[in-house]
PyMOL Python script that loads the backbone (N, CA, C, O; Angstrom):
from pymol import cmd

cmd.read_pdbstr("""\
ATOM      1  N   MET A   1     296.952 -27.933  63.032  1.00  0.00           N
ATOM      2  CA  MET A   1     296.946 -27.195  61.777  1.00  0.00           C
ATOM      3  C   MET A   1     295.494 -27.044  61.309  1.00  0.00           C
ATOM      4  O   MET A   1     294.715 -27.997  61.344  1.00  0.00           O
ATOM      5  N   ILE A   2     295.149 -25.838  60.875  1.00  0.00           N
ATOM      6  CA  ILE A   2     293.813 -25.533  60.370  1.00  0.00           C
ATOM      7  C   ILE A   2     293.893 -25.447  58.846  1.00  0.00           C
ATOM      8  O   ILE A   2     294.727 -24.717  58.310  1.00  0.00           O
ATOM      9  N   ASN A   3     293.043 -26.178  58.155  1.00  0.00           N
ATOM     10  CA  ASN A   3     292.992 -26.148  56.694  1.00  0.00           C
ATOM     11  C   ASN A   3     291.719 -25.449  56.251  1.00  0.00           C
ATOM     12  O   ASN A   3     290.621 -25.795  56.686  1.00  0.00           O
ATOM     13  N   LEU A   4     291.882 -24.455  55.375  1.00  0.00           N
ATOM     14  CA  LEU A   4     290.743 -23.758  54.825  1.00  0.00           C
ATOM     15  C   LEU A   4     291.041 -23.392  53.380  1.00  0.00           C
ATOM     16  O   LEU A   4     292.147 -23.621  52.892  1.00  0.00           O
ATOM     17  N   THR A   5     290.066 -22.829  52.704  1.00  0.00           N
ATOM     18  CA  THR A   5     290.235 -22.437  51.303  1.00  0.00           C
ATOM     19  C   THR A   5     290.043 -20.933  51.201  1.00  0.00           C
ATOM     20  O   THR A   5     289.033 -20.393  51.651  1.00  0.00           O
ATOM     21  N   VAL A   6     291.029 -20.260  50.602  1.00  0.00           N
ATOM     22  CA  VAL A   6     290.960 -18.814  50.411  1.00  0.00           C
ATOM     23  C   VAL A   6     291.110 -18.524  48.922  1.00  0.00           C
ATOM     24  O   VAL A   6     292.135 -18.838  48.318  1.00  0.00           O
ATOM     25  N   ASN A   7     290.083 -17.926  48.342  1.00  0.00           N
ATOM     26  CA  ASN A   7     290.062 -17.627  46.904  1.00  0.00           C
ATOM     27  C   ASN A   7     290.402 -18.859  46.072  1.00  0.00           C
ATOM     28  O   ASN A   7     291.162 -18.783  45.106  1.00  0.00           O
ATOM     29  N   GLY A   8     289.832 -19.984  46.460  1.00  0.00           N
ATOM     30  CA  GLY A   8     289.991 -21.219  45.706  1.00  0.00           C
ATOM     31  C   GLY A   8     291.271 -21.987  45.967  1.00  0.00           C
ATOM     32  O   GLY A   8     291.481 -23.044  45.372  1.00  0.00           O
ATOM     33  N   LYS A   9     292.139 -21.483  46.845  1.00  0.00           N
ATOM     34  CA  LYS A   9     293.418 -22.139  47.106  1.00  0.00           C
ATOM     35  C   LYS A   9     293.464 -22.692  48.533  1.00  0.00           C
ATOM     36  O   LYS A   9     293.042 -22.022  49.476  1.00  0.00           O
ATOM     37  N   PRO A  10     293.973 -23.903  48.685  1.00  0.00           N
ATOM     38  CA  PRO A  10     294.142 -24.443  50.038  1.00  0.00           C
ATOM     39  C   PRO A  10     295.097 -23.560  50.837  1.00  0.00           C
ATOM     40  O   PRO A  10     296.141 -23.143  50.337  1.00  0.00           O
ATOM     41  N   THR A  11     294.727 -23.286  52.071  1.00  0.00           N
ATOM     42  CA  THR A  11     295.520 -22.435  52.954  1.00  0.00           C
ATOM     43  C   THR A  11     295.597 -23.097  54.319  1.00  0.00           C
ATOM     44  O   THR A  11     294.617 -23.675  54.791  1.00  0.00           O
ATOM     45  N   GLU A  12     296.761 -23.013  54.953  1.00  0.00           N
ATOM     46  CA  GLU A  12     296.940 -23.580  56.290  1.00  0.00           C
ATOM     47  C   GLU A  12     297.232 -22.477  57.286  1.00  0.00           C
ATOM     48  O   GLU A  12     297.988 -21.548  57.004  1.00  0.00           O
ATOM     49  N   LEU A  13     296.624 -22.592  58.449  1.00  0.00           N
ATOM     50  CA  LEU A  13     296.901 -21.701  59.569  1.00  0.00           C
ATOM     51  C   LEU A  13     297.368 -22.545  60.736  1.00  0.00           C
ATOM     52  O   LEU A  13     297.014 -23.720  60.840  1.00  0.00           O
ATOM     53  N   GLN A  14     298.156 -21.956  61.609  1.00  0.00           N
ATOM     54  CA  GLN A  14     298.642 -22.684  62.787  1.00  0.00           C
ATOM     55  C   GLN A  14     297.525 -22.923  63.797  1.00  0.00           C
ATOM     56  O   GLN A  14     297.550 -23.909  64.533  1.00  0.00           O
ATOM     57  N   HIS A  15     296.531 -22.008  63.832  1.00  0.00           N
ATOM     58  CA  HIS A  15     295.452 -22.085  64.813  1.00  0.00           C
ATOM     59  C   HIS A  15     294.283 -21.246  64.304  1.00  0.00           C
ATOM     60  O   HIS A  15     294.468 -20.442  63.390  1.00  0.00           O
ATOM     61  N   PRO A  16     293.090 -21.408  64.867  1.00  0.00           N
ATOM     62  CA  PRO A  16     291.982 -20.537  64.460  1.00  0.00           C
ATOM     63  C   PRO A  16     292.401 -19.079  64.608  1.00  0.00           C
ATOM     64  O   PRO A  16     293.148 -18.724  65.520  1.00  0.00           O
ATOM     65  N   MET A  17     291.911 -18.245  63.702  1.00  0.00           N
ATOM     66  CA  MET A  17     292.354 -16.851  63.658  1.00  0.00           C
ATOM     67  C   MET A  17     291.176 -15.956  63.294  1.00  0.00           C
ATOM     68  O   MET A  17     290.363 -16.318  62.444  1.00  0.00           O
ATOM     69  N   PRO A  18     291.077 -14.787  63.933  1.00  0.00           N
ATOM     70  CA  PRO A  18     290.049 -13.834  63.519  1.00  0.00           C
ATOM     71  C   PRO A  18     290.252 -13.417  62.061  1.00  0.00           C
ATOM     72  O   PRO A  18     291.382 -13.198  61.624  1.00  0.00           O
ATOM     73  N   LEU A  19     289.167 -13.308  61.322  1.00  0.00           N
ATOM     74  CA  LEU A  19     289.237 -12.907  59.917  1.00  0.00           C
ATOM     75  C   LEU A  19     289.944 -11.566  59.770  1.00  0.00           C
ATOM     76  O   LEU A  19     290.781 -11.406  58.883  1.00  0.00           O
ATOM     77  N   LEU A  20     289.623 -10.610  60.619  1.00  0.00           N
ATOM     78  CA  LEU A  20     290.235  -9.291  60.518  1.00  0.00           C
ATOM     79  C   LEU A  20     291.751  -9.371  60.670  1.00  0.00           C
ATOM     80  O   LEU A  20     292.478  -8.699  59.939  1.00  0.00           O
ATOM     81  N   GLN A  21     292.232 -10.175  61.599  1.00  0.00           N
ATOM     82  CA  GLN A  21     293.678 -10.362  61.772  1.00  0.00           C
ATOM     83  C   GLN A  21     294.287 -11.020  60.544  1.00  0.00           C
ATOM     84  O   GLN A  21     295.359 -10.616  60.092  1.00  0.00           O
ATOM     85  N   PHE A  22     293.613 -12.032  59.999  1.00  0.00           N
ATOM     86  CA  PHE A  22     294.076 -12.718  58.794  1.00  0.00           C
ATOM     87  C   PHE A  22     294.267 -11.717  57.662  1.00  0.00           C
ATOM     88  O   PHE A  22     295.289 -11.742  56.976  1.00  0.00           O
ATOM     89  N   LEU A  23     293.284 -10.833  57.463  1.00  0.00           N
ATOM     90  CA  LEU A  23     293.365  -9.834  56.398  1.00  0.00           C
ATOM     91  C   LEU A  23     294.495  -8.838  56.670  1.00  0.00           C
ATOM     92  O   LEU A  23     295.277  -8.521  55.773  1.00  0.00           O
ATOM     93  N   GLN A  24     294.577  -8.352  57.895  1.00  0.00           N
ATOM     94  CA  GLN A  24     295.614  -7.378  58.242  1.00  0.00           C
ATOM     95  C   GLN A  24     297.008  -7.975  58.111  1.00  0.00           C
ATOM     96  O   GLN A  24     297.923  -7.304  57.634  1.00  0.00           O
ATOM     97  N   ASP A  25     297.183  -9.225  58.527  1.00  0.00           N
ATOM     98  CA  ASP A  25     298.487  -9.885  58.416  1.00  0.00           C
ATOM     99  C   ASP A  25     298.957  -9.989  56.976  1.00  0.00           C
ATOM    100  O   ASP A  25     300.158 -10.048  56.713  1.00  0.00           O
ATOM    101  N   ARG A  26     298.017 -10.012  56.047  1.00  0.00           N
ATOM    102  CA  ARG A  26     298.348 -10.126  54.626  1.00  0.00           C
ATOM    103  C   ARG A  26     298.356  -8.778  53.918  1.00  0.00           C
ATOM    104  O   ARG A  26     298.482  -8.716  52.695  1.00  0.00           O
ATOM    105  N   GLY A  27     298.222  -7.698  54.684  1.00  0.00           N
ATOM    106  CA  GLY A  27     298.297  -6.360  54.108  1.00  0.00           C
ATOM    107  C   GLY A  27     297.094  -5.973  53.271  1.00  0.00           C
ATOM    108  O   GLY A  27     297.195  -5.108  52.401  1.00  0.00           O
ATOM    109  N   VAL A  28     295.947  -6.610  53.524  1.00  0.00           N
ATOM    110  CA  VAL A  28     294.736  -6.324  52.757  1.00  0.00           C
ATOM    111  C   VAL A  28     294.053  -5.086  53.334  1.00  0.00           C
ATOM    112  O   VAL A  28     293.763  -5.027  54.529  1.00  0.00           O
ATOM    113  N   ASN A  29     293.801  -4.102  52.475  1.00  0.00           N
ATOM    114  CA  ASN A  29     293.078  -2.904  52.891  1.00  0.00           C
ATOM    115  C   ASN A  29     291.595  -3.259  52.939  1.00  0.00           C
ATOM    116  O   ASN A  29     290.964  -3.439  51.897  1.00  0.00           O
ATOM    117  N   THR A  30     291.044  -3.360  54.129  1.00  0.00           N
ATOM    118  CA  THR A  30     289.659  -3.823  54.290  1.00  0.00           C
ATOM    119  C   THR A  30     288.638  -2.798  53.814  1.00  0.00           C
ATOM    120  O   THR A  30     287.453  -3.114  53.712  1.00  0.00           O
ATOM    121  N   GLN A  31     289.072  -1.586  53.522  1.00  0.00           N
ATOM    122  CA  GLN A  31     288.157  -0.559  53.047  1.00  0.00           C
ATOM    123  C   GLN A  31     287.662  -0.859  51.632  1.00  0.00           C
ATOM    124  O   GLN A  31     286.550  -0.477  51.268  1.00  0.00           O
ATOM    125  N   PHE A  32     288.477  -1.534  50.847  1.00  0.00           N
ATOM    126  CA  PHE A  32     288.169  -1.706  49.429  1.00  0.00           C
ATOM    127  C   PHE A  32     287.978  -3.166  49.014  1.00  0.00           C
ATOM    128  O   PHE A  32     288.349  -3.543  47.902  1.00  0.00           O
ATOM    129  N   ILE A  33     287.403  -3.991  49.896  1.00  0.00           N
ATOM    130  CA  ILE A  33     287.181  -5.395  49.560  1.00  0.00           C
ATOM    131  C   ILE A  33     285.780  -5.818  49.962  1.00  0.00           C
ATOM    132  O   ILE A  33     285.099  -5.156  50.745  1.00  0.00           O
ATOM    133  N   ALA A  34     285.380  -6.939  49.401  1.00  0.00           N
ATOM    134  CA  ALA A  34     284.187  -7.651  49.849  1.00  0.00           C
ATOM    135  C   ALA A  34     284.652  -9.042  50.232  1.00  0.00           C
ATOM    136  O   ALA A  34     285.546  -9.599  49.594  1.00  0.00           O
ATOM    137  N   VAL A  35     284.049  -9.609  51.276  1.00  0.00           N
ATOM    138  CA  VAL A  35     284.436 -10.939  51.738  1.00  0.00           C
ATOM    139  C   VAL A  35     283.199 -11.825  51.848  1.00  0.00           C
ATOM    140  O   VAL A  35     282.196 -11.447  52.453  1.00  0.00           O
ATOM    141  N   ALA A  36     283.296 -13.016  51.248  1.00  0.00           N
ATOM    142  CA  ALA A  36     282.276 -14.044  51.441  1.00  0.00           C
ATOM    143  C   ALA A  36     282.896 -15.105  52.342  1.00  0.00           C
ATOM    144  O   ALA A  36     283.990 -15.604  52.079  1.00  0.00           O
ATOM    145  N   TYR A  37     282.182 -15.435  53.398  1.00  0.00           N
ATOM    146  CA  TYR A  37     282.646 -16.419  54.379  1.00  0.00           C
ATOM    147  C   TYR A  37     281.646 -17.561  54.384  1.00  0.00           C
ATOM    148  O   TYR A  37     280.494 -17.392  54.785  1.00  0.00           O
ATOM    149  N   ASN A  38     282.099 -18.731  53.930  1.00  0.00           N
ATOM    150  CA  ASN A  38     281.213 -19.896  53.824  1.00  0.00           C
ATOM    151  C   ASN A  38     279.927 -19.535  53.082  1.00  0.00           C
ATOM    152  O   ASN A  38     278.824 -19.842  53.534  1.00  0.00           O
ATOM    153  N   SER A  39     280.094 -18.883  51.943  1.00  0.00           N
ATOM    154  CA  SER A  39     279.018 -18.508  51.014  1.00  0.00           C
ATOM    155  C   SER A  39     278.130 -17.368  51.500  1.00  0.00           C
ATOM    156  O   SER A  39     277.100 -17.099  50.882  1.00  0.00           O
ATOM    157  N   THR A  40     278.494 -16.693  52.581  1.00  0.00           N
ATOM    158  CA  THR A  40     277.731 -15.554  53.076  1.00  0.00           C
ATOM    159  C   THR A  40     278.575 -14.295  52.949  1.00  0.00           C
ATOM    160  O   THR A  40     279.682 -14.231  53.484  1.00  0.00           O
ATOM    161  N   VAL A  41     278.057 -13.292  52.242  1.00  0.00           N
ATOM    162  CA  VAL A  41     278.775 -12.029  52.106  1.00  0.00           C
ATOM    163  C   VAL A  41     278.669 -11.283  53.435  1.00  0.00           C
ATOM    164  O   VAL A  41     277.582 -11.086  53.978  1.00  0.00           O
ATOM    165  N   LEU A  42     279.830 -10.876  53.936  1.00  0.00           N
ATOM    166  CA  LEU A  42     279.890 -10.194  55.235  1.00  0.00           C
ATOM    167  C   LEU A  42     279.886  -8.681  55.067  1.00  0.00           C
ATOM    168  O   LEU A  42     280.426  -8.149  54.097  1.00  0.00           O
ATOM    169  N   ARG A  43     279.272  -7.997  56.022  1.00  0.00           N
ATOM    170  CA  ARG A  43     279.429  -6.547  56.117  1.00  0.00           C
ATOM    171  C   ARG A  43     280.777  -6.289  56.773  1.00  0.00           C
ATOM    172  O   ARG A  43     281.253  -7.115  57.551  1.00  0.00           O
ATOM    173  N   LYS A  44     281.386  -5.176  56.474  1.00  0.00           N
ATOM    174  CA  LYS A  44     282.701  -4.861  57.037  1.00  0.00           C
ATOM    175  C   LYS A  44     282.678  -4.896  58.564  1.00  0.00           C
ATOM    176  O   LYS A  44     283.671  -5.272  59.187  1.00  0.00           O
ATOM    177  N   GLU A  45     281.566  -4.512  59.166  1.00  0.00           N
ATOM    178  CA  GLU A  45     281.448  -4.519  60.624  1.00  0.00           C
ATOM    179  C   GLU A  45     281.536  -5.939  61.196  1.00  0.00           C
ATOM    180  O   GLU A  45     281.824  -6.115  62.379  1.00  0.00           O
ATOM    181  N   GLU A  46     281.290  -6.938  60.365  1.00  0.00           N
ATOM    182  CA  GLU A  46     281.297  -8.326  60.824  1.00  0.00           C
ATOM    183  C   GLU A  46     282.680  -8.969  60.771  1.00  0.00           C
ATOM    184  O   GLU A  46     282.876 -10.031  61.361  1.00  0.00           O
ATOM    185  N   PHE A  47     283.636  -8.363  60.089  1.00  0.00           N
ATOM    186  CA  PHE A  47     284.962  -8.973  59.928  1.00  0.00           C
ATOM    187  C   PHE A  47     285.576  -9.347  61.274  1.00  0.00           C
ATOM    188  O   PHE A  47     286.190 -10.407  61.397  1.00  0.00           O
ATOM    189  N   GLY A  48     285.420  -8.505  62.268  1.00  0.00           N
ATOM    190  CA  GLY A  48     286.007  -8.759  63.582  1.00  0.00           C
ATOM    191  C   GLY A  48     285.293  -9.826  64.389  1.00  0.00           C
ATOM    192  O   GLY A  48     285.817 -10.292  65.401  1.00  0.00           O
ATOM    193  N   ASN A  49     284.100 -10.219  63.952  1.00  0.00           N
ATOM    194  CA  ASN A  49     283.311 -11.217  64.685  1.00  0.00           C
ATOM    195  C   ASN A  49     283.501 -12.644  64.175  1.00  0.00           C
ATOM    196  O   ASN A  49     282.993 -13.592  64.773  1.00  0.00           O
ATOM    197  N   VAL A  50     284.230 -12.795  63.073  1.00  0.00           N
ATOM    198  CA  VAL A  50     284.398 -14.104  62.442  1.00  0.00           C
ATOM    199  C   VAL A  50     285.770 -14.669  62.779  1.00  0.00           C
ATOM    200  O   VAL A  50     286.785 -13.984  62.650  1.00  0.00           O
ATOM    201  N   THR A  51     285.790 -15.919  63.211  1.00  0.00           N
ATOM    202  CA  THR A  51     287.050 -16.620  63.465  1.00  0.00           C
ATOM    203  C   THR A  51     287.192 -17.737  62.444  1.00  0.00           C
ATOM    204  O   THR A  51     286.328 -18.607  62.340  1.00  0.00           O
ATOM    205  N   LEU A  52     288.286 -17.708  61.691  1.00  0.00           N
ATOM    206  CA  LEU A  52     288.553 -18.741  60.690  1.00  0.00           C
ATOM    207  C   LEU A  52     288.919 -20.039  61.382  1.00  0.00           C
ATOM    208  O   LEU A  52     289.728 -20.060  62.310  1.00  0.00           O
ATOM    209  N   SER A  53     288.308 -21.128  60.913  1.00  0.00           N
ATOM    210  CA  SER A  53     288.586 -22.430  61.514  1.00  0.00           C
ATOM    211  C   SER A  53     288.531 -23.518  60.441  1.00  0.00           C
ATOM    212  O   SER A  53     288.306 -23.238  59.264  1.00  0.00           O
ATOM    213  N   GLN A  54     288.734 -24.733  60.862  1.00  0.00           N
ATOM    214  CA  GLN A  54     288.854 -25.894  59.970  1.00  0.00           C
ATOM    215  C   GLN A  54     287.719 -25.942  58.943  1.00  0.00           C
ATOM    216  O   GLN A  54     286.541 -25.883  59.297  1.00  0.00           O
ATOM    217  N   GLY A  55     288.098 -26.050  57.665  1.00  0.00           N
ATOM    218  CA  GLY A  55     287.141 -26.270  56.594  1.00  0.00           C
ATOM    219  C   GLY A  55     286.457 -25.028  56.055  1.00  0.00           C
ATOM    220  O   GLY A  55     285.654 -25.132  55.128  1.00  0.00           O
ATOM    221  N   ASP A  56     286.746 -23.856  56.605  1.00  0.00           N
ATOM    222  CA  ASP A  56     286.102 -22.638  56.130  1.00  0.00           C
ATOM    223  C   ASP A  56     286.494 -22.334  54.690  1.00  0.00           C
ATOM    224  O   ASP A  56     287.565 -22.722  54.220  1.00  0.00           O
ATOM    225  N   VAL A  57     285.590 -21.624  53.997  1.00  0.00           N
ATOM    226  CA  VAL A  57     285.842 -21.173  52.633  1.00  0.00           C
ATOM    227  C   VAL A  57     285.666 -19.665  52.620  1.00  0.00           C
ATOM    228  O   VAL A  57     284.611 -19.147  52.985  1.00  0.00           O
ATOM    229  N   VAL A  58     286.723 -18.958  52.192  1.00  0.00           N
ATOM    230  CA  VAL A  58     286.728 -17.498  52.188  1.00  0.00           C
ATOM    231  C   VAL A  58     287.036 -17.009  50.767  1.00  0.00           C
ATOM    232  O   VAL A  58     287.967 -17.488  50.120  1.00  0.00           O
ATOM    233  N   GLU A  59     286.250 -16.066  50.305  1.00  0.00           N
ATOM    234  CA  GLU A  59     286.512 -15.409  49.016  1.00  0.00           C
ATOM    235  C   GLU A  59     286.701 -13.931  49.297  1.00  0.00           C
ATOM    236  O   GLU A  59     285.833 -13.286  49.885  1.00  0.00           O
ATOM    237  N   ILE A  60     287.840 -13.394  48.874  1.00  0.00           N
ATOM    238  CA  ILE A  60     288.154 -11.981  49.056  1.00  0.00           C
ATOM    239  C   ILE A  60     288.161 -11.347  47.664  1.00  0.00           C
ATOM    240  O   ILE A  60     288.923 -11.754  46.787  1.00  0.00           O
ATOM    241  N   VAL A  61     287.297 -10.341  47.475  1.00  0.00           N
ATOM    242  CA  VAL A  61     287.134  -9.722  46.161  1.00  0.00           C
ATOM    243  C   VAL A  61     287.505  -8.252  46.251  1.00  0.00           C
ATOM    244  O   VAL A  61     287.053  -7.531  47.140  1.00  0.00           O
ATOM    245  N   ARG A  62     288.340  -7.825  45.311  1.00  0.00           N
ATOM    246  CA  ARG A  62     288.714  -6.418  45.200  1.00  0.00           C
ATOM    247  C   ARG A  62     288.079  -5.864  43.922  1.00  0.00           C
ATOM    248  O   ARG A  62     288.067  -6.537  42.892  1.00  0.00           O
ATOM    249  N   PRO A  63     287.550  -4.635  43.989  1.00  0.00           N
ATOM    250  CA  PRO A  63     286.985  -4.042  42.759  1.00  0.00           C
ATOM    251  C   PRO A  63     288.088  -3.780  41.736  1.00  0.00           C
ATOM    252  O   PRO A  63     289.216  -3.437  42.090  1.00  0.00           O
ATOM    253  N   VAL A  64     287.742  -3.947  40.474  1.00  0.00           N
ATOM    254  CA  VAL A  64     288.685  -3.720  39.391  1.00  0.00           C
ATOM    255  C   VAL A  64     288.102  -2.686  38.453  1.00  0.00           C
ATOM    256  O   VAL A  64     286.979  -2.835  37.971  1.00  0.00           O
ATOM    257  N   GLY A  65     288.861  -1.643  38.195  1.00  0.00           N
ATOM    258  CA  GLY A  65     288.401  -0.622  37.272  1.00  0.00           C
ATOM    259  C   GLY A  65     288.786  -0.973  35.842  1.00  0.00           C
ATOM    260  O   GLY A  65     289.690  -1.777  35.615  1.00  0.00           O
ATOM    261  N   GLY A  66     288.127  -0.393  34.921  1.00  0.00           N
ATOM    262  CA  GLY A  66     288.459  -0.650  33.525  1.00  0.00           C
ATOM    263  C   GLY A  66     287.388  -0.074  32.632  1.00  0.00           C
ATOM    264  O   GLY A  66     286.448   0.583  33.079  1.00  0.00           O
ATOM    265  N   GLY A  67     287.560  -0.341  31.372  1.00  0.00           N
ATOM    266  CA  GLY A  67     286.563   0.210  30.481  1.00  0.00           C
ATOM    267  C   GLY A  67     286.642  -0.392  29.119  1.00  0.00           C
ATOM    268  O   GLY A  67     285.861  -0.032  28.239  1.00  0.00           O
TER     269      GLY A  67
END
""", "prot")
cmd.dss("prot")
cmd.show_as("cartoon", "prot")
cmd.util.cbc("prot")
cmd.orient("prot")
């Protein structure tokens, strides 16, 4: 079991997983998000190069409109 933190919440995965797959499995539209992986903001081109593993910290941010 892999334990990591996603948006401040403990999350468990069965095995290490590519970040892009993790996002797609959860129905996240990667066009409209920003992702910080272990305190580093990733470019969208990097999503496929990152594999989530034990102890990682991921923050997924969606823009919010308002006024």
